[in-house]
MIZA-744648 format. One record per atom (N, C-alpha, C): residue in three letters; x, y, z. Coordinates in steps of 0.1 Angstrom, whole numbers, padded with zeros to 4 digits, always signed. Atoms other than C-alpha are relative to their C-alpha. Example, Ala and Ser with C-alpha at 12.3 -4.5 7.8 and 13.67 -1.06 7.14 Angstrom:
BEGIN
ala+0009-0012+0000/ala+0123-0045+0078/ala+0009+0012+0000/ser-0009-0011+0000/ser+0137-0011+0071/ser-0008+0011+0008/
//
This chain:
BEGIN
met-0014-0003-0002/met+0059+0063-0152/met+0007-0013-0003/arg-0008+0012+0003/arg+0085+0039-0166/arg+0012+0000+0010/trp-0011+0003-0009/trp+0110+0024-0142/trp+0004-0014-0001/gln-0005+0013+0000/gln+0132-0006-0139/gln+0008-0002+0013/leu-0007+0003-0012/leu+0145-0023-0108/leu+0013-0008-0004/his-0012+0007+0002/his+0182-0032-0111/his+0004-0008+0013/glu-0002+0008-0012/glu+0189-0061-0088/glu+0014+0002+0006/asp-0013-0003-0006/asp+0226-0050-0083/asp-0001+0012+0010/glu+0002-0011-0009/glu+0212-0020-0064/glu-0006-0005+0013/val+0007+0006-0011/val+0195-0044-0039/val+0011-0008+0007/thr-0009+0009-0008/thr+0215-0059-0010/thr-0009-0008+0009/trp+0008+0009-0008/trp+0203-0088+0010/trp+0009-0009+0009/thr-0008+0009-0009/thr+0215-0109+0039/thr-0010-0011+0005/ala+0008+0011-0005/ala+0203-0143+0051/ala+0001+0000+0015/ile+0000+0000-0014/ile+0192-0145+0087/ile-0009-0012+0005/arg+0009+0011-0005/arg+0175-0171+0109/arg-0014+0005+0002/ala+0014-0004-0001/ala+0138-0170+0108/ala-0005-0001+0014/gln+0006+0000-0013/gln+0117-0163+0138/gln-0011-0010+0001/gly+0011+0008-0001/gly+0089-0184+0151/gly+0003-0013+0007/ala-0002+0013-0006/ala+0084-0219+0164/ala+0011-0008-0006/gly-0011+0007+0004/gly+0113-0242+0162/gly-0003-0013-0006/gly+0000+0013+0006/gly+0118-0273+0141/gly+0013-0006+0001/gln-0013+0006+0000/gln+0147-0295+0134/gln+0011+0009-0004/asn-0011-0008+0006/asn+0166-0269+0114/asn+0000+0015+0004/val+0002-0015-0003/val+0155-0236+0130/val+0012+0006+0005/asn-0012-0006-0006/asn+0187-0231+0149/asn+0013-0002-0009/lys-0012+0003+0009/lys+0210-0242+0120/lys-0001+0007-0013/val+0001-0005+0013/val+0196-0228+0088/val-0005+0014+0000/ser+0004-0014+0002/ser+0194-0191+0078/ser-0008+0001-0013/ser+0008+0000+0012/ser+0165-0192+0055/ser-0008+0013-0002/ala+0007-0013+0002/ala+0149-0158+0061/ala+0010+0010-0007/val-0007-0010+0007/val+0160-0128+0041/val-0003+0014+0004/his+0001-0015-0002/his+0166-0091+0049/his+0004+0007-0012/leu-0003-0007+0013/leu+0164-0071+0017/leu+0001+0015+0003/arg-0002-0015-0002/arg+0177-0035+0017/arg+0002+0007-0013/phe-0001-0007+0012/phe+0172-0010-0010/phe+0001+0015+0003/asp-0002-0014-0003/asp+0186+0025-0008/asp-0006+0008-0011/val+0008-0008+0010/val+0161+0048-0026/val+0008+0011-0006/ala-0007-0012+0004/ala+0183+0079-0028/ala+0012-0004-0010/ala-0012+0004+0009/ala+0213+0060-0044/ala-0004-0008-0012/ser+0005+0008+0011/ser+0191+0041-0069/ser+0000+0007-0013/ser+0001-0006+0013/ser+0187+0047-0106/ser-0014+0003-0004/leu+0014-0003+0003/leu+0150+0053-0103/leu-0002+0014-0004/pro+0003-0014+0004/pro+0134+0084-0118/pro-0002+0009+0012/asp+0000-0009-0012/asp+0135+0114-0095/asp-0014+0002+0006/leu+0014-0001-0005/leu+0097+0117-0092/leu-0003-0012+0008/leu+0003+0012-0008/leu+0095+0081-0080/leu+0008+0000+0013/lys-0008-0001-0013/lys+0123+0087-0055/lys-0007+0009+0010/glu+0006-0009-0009/glu+0105+0117-0041/glu-0013-0006+0006/arg+0012+0007-0006/arg+0072+0097-0037/arg+0004-0010+0010/leu-0004+0010-0009/leu+0091+0069-0020/leu+0005+0006+0013/leu-0006-0007-0012/leu+0111+0092+0003/leu-0010+0007+0008/ala+0010-0007-0007/ala+0079+0110+0013/ala-0007-0009+0010/arg+0006+0010-0009/arg+0068+0078+0030/arg+0009-0003+0013/cys-0010+0004-0010/cys+0099+0076+0053/cys-0005+0001+0014/gly+0004-0001-0014/gly+0083+0088+0085/gly-0013-0007+0003/his+0013+0006-0002/his+0050+0070+0079/his+0000-0015-0002/asp+0000+0014+0004/asp+0059+0035+0067/asp+0011-0007+0008/gln-0010+0007-0008/gln+0077+0011+0090/gln+0011-0008-0008/arg-0010+0007+0008/arg+0095-0005+0061/arg+0012+0009-0004/phe-0010-0010+0004/phe+0116+0027+0056/phe+0008+0004+0012/thr-0008-0006-0010/thr+0145+0038+0077/thr+0000+0015-0002/leu+0000-0014+0001/leu+0150+0075+0084/leu+0010+0005-0011/asp-0010-0003+0010/asp+0179+0074+0059/asp-0006-0002-0014/gly+0006+0003+0013/gly+0155+0064+0031/gly+0004-0013-0006/val-0003+0014+0005/val+0164+0027+0029/val-0012-0008+0003/val+0012+0009-0001/val+0136+0002+0023/val+0006-0013+0006/val-0004+0013-0005/val+0140-0029+0045/val-0012-0009+0000/ile+0011+0010+0001/ile+0119-0059+0037/ile+0005-0013+0006/lys-0003+0013-0006/lys+0120-0091+0058/lys-0009-0011-0005/ala+0008+0011+0006/ala+0108-0123+0041/ala+0004-0013+0007/gln-0003+0012-0007/gln+0105-0155+0061/gln-0011-0010-0001/ala+0012+0008+0001/ala+0073-0171+0049/ala+0003-0014-0005/his-0002+0013+0007/his+0089-0199+0029/his+0012-0007+0007/arg-0010+0008-0006/arg+0113-0227+0039/arg+0014+0001-0006/thr-0013-0001+0007/thr+0140-0220+0014/thr+0004+0015-0001/gln-0005-0014+0002/gln+0162-0189+0011/gln-0003+0006-0013/glu+0002-0005+0013/glu+0157-0187-0026/glu-0015+0005-0002/arg+0014-0004+0001/arg+0119-0185-0023/arg-0002+0013+0008/asn+0001-0012-0008/asn+0122-0159+0005/asn+0006+0012-0007/leu-0006-0011+0008/leu+0145-0138-0017/leu-0009+0004-0011/gln+0010-0003+0011/gln+0120-0140-0046/gln-0012+0008+0006/asp+0011-0007-0006/asp+0092-0130-0022/asp+0003+0014+0004/ala-0004-0014-0004/ala+0111-0100-0009/ala+0002+0009-0012/leu-0001-0007+0012/leu+0120-0089-0044/leu-0014+0004-0006/gln+0014-0003+0005/gln+0083-0092-0055/gln-0007+0011+0009/arg+0006-0010-0008/arg+0072-0072-0025/arg+0006+0014-0002/leu-0007-0012+0004/leu+0098-0045-0034/leu-0006+0006-0013/arg+0006-0004+0013/arg+0085-0044-0070/arg-0014+0006+0002/glu+0014-0005-0002/glu+0049-0040-0057/glu+0000+0013+0007/leu-0001-0013-0007/leu+0059-0012-0034/leu+0004+0011-0010/leu-0004-0010+0011/leu+0076+0006-0064/leu-0011+0003-0009/ala+0012-0002+0009/ala+0046+0000-0086/ala-0011+0008+0006/glu+0010-0008-0007/glu+0023+0014-0060/glu+0004+0015+0001/ala-0004-0013+0000/ala+0044+0045-0057/ala+0000+0007-0014/ala+0000-0005+0014/ala+0046+0049-0095/ala-0013+0003-0005/his+0013-0002+0005/his+0009+0048-0099/his-0005+0014+0003/thr+0006-0014-0002/thr-0007+0082-0105/thr-0015-0001-0001/pro+0015+0001+0001/pro-0044+0083-0096/pro-0005+0011-0009/lys+0007-0009+0009/lys-0067+0100-0121/lys-0005+0012+0009/thr+0006-0012-0007/thr-0076+0136-0110/thr-0015+0000-0002/arg+0014-0001+0000/arg-0112+0140-0101/arg-0005+0013-0006/lys+0006-0012+0006/lys-0132+0164-0122/lys-0013+0003+0008/ala+0012-0004-0008/ala-0158+0183-0101/ala-0012+0000-0009/thr+0012-0001+0007/thr-0193+0178-0114/thr-0011+0004+0008/arg+0012-0004-0007/arg-0227+0191-0105/arg-0011-0009-0003/pro+0011+0009+0003/pro-0258+0171-0101/pro-0010+0007-0010/thr+0009-0006+0009/thr-0284+0176-0128/thr-0012+0005+0007/arg+0012-0006-0006/arg-0316+0196-0122/arg-0010-0011+0003/ala+0010+0011-0002/ala-0337+0164-0126/ala+0004-0008+0012/ser-0004+0008-0012/ser-0316+0145-0100/ser-0003+0008+0013/gln+0003-0009-0012/gln-0320+0175-0076/gln-0015-0001+0003/gln+0014+0000-0002/gln-0357+0175-0081/gln-0005-0014+0006/arg+0003+0013-0006/arg-0359+0137-0075/arg+0003-0001+0014/arg-0005+0001-0014/arg-0340+0141-0043/arg-0010+0008+0009/val+0009-0008-0008/val-0363+0169-0030/val-0014-0007+0000/asp+0013+0007+0000/asp-0395+0149-0041/asp+0001-0012+0010/gly-0001+0011-0010/gly-0382+0119-0021/gly+0000+0004+0014/lys+0000-0005-0013/lys-0376+0140+0009/lys-0014+0004+0004/lys+0014-0005-0003/lys-0411+0155+0007/lys-0009-0012+0003/arg+0008+0012-0002/arg-0426+0120+0004/arg+0003-0006+0014/thr-0004+0006-0013/thr-0407+0108+0035/thr-0006+0009+0011/gly+0006-0009-0010/gly-0419+0139+0054/gly-0015-0002+0002/glu+0015+0002-0001/glu-0455+0133+0045/glu-0003-0014+0007/thr+0002+0013-0007/thr-0452+0096+0056/thr+0002+0002+0015/lys-0002-0001-0014/lys-0438+0106+0089/lys-0011+0009+0007/ala+0010-0009-0006/ala-0464+0134+0094/ala-0013-0008+0002/gly+0012+0009-0002/gly-0491+0107+0089/gly+0000-0009+0012/arg-0001+0009-0012/arg-0478+0088+0119/arg-0003+0007+0013/gln+0002-0007-0012/gln-0485+0116+0143/gln-0014-0002+0005/lys+0013+0001-0006/lys-0514+0115+0167/lys-0009+0011-0005/leu+0009-0010+0004/leu-0545+0133+0157/leu-0003+0010+0011/gln+0003-0010-0011/gln-0552+0165+0176/gln-0014+0006-0002/phe+0014-0006+0001/phe-0588+0178+0184/phe-0001+0013+0006/
//
């Protein structure tokens, strides 16, 4: 499925990162909250349906169908924004991937026979371990 992420459909805000404090932790807003409204986007309808089906099951989705990604791993706002965009692209690529349908197959007669022979051999081995009865 072909799709393209338009960055003008993505909104983001800078927030203060969580975690242990350093010299700038209370002054610099380096973490990023990225928001992407799936329903209002220009993505193909099939991809929108697949993404919106996750709404109740994935904590990154709000009930309104908005993807919220928080990035705070890096020290700079620019790198956190790039990280959040990359994670959004990965989420979209994962939803766009269509797994191959499995074709049901049957085991061959020879493989069935090998399985039965192995089971018989195991049974004979275990029968040989029993105590002799007189």
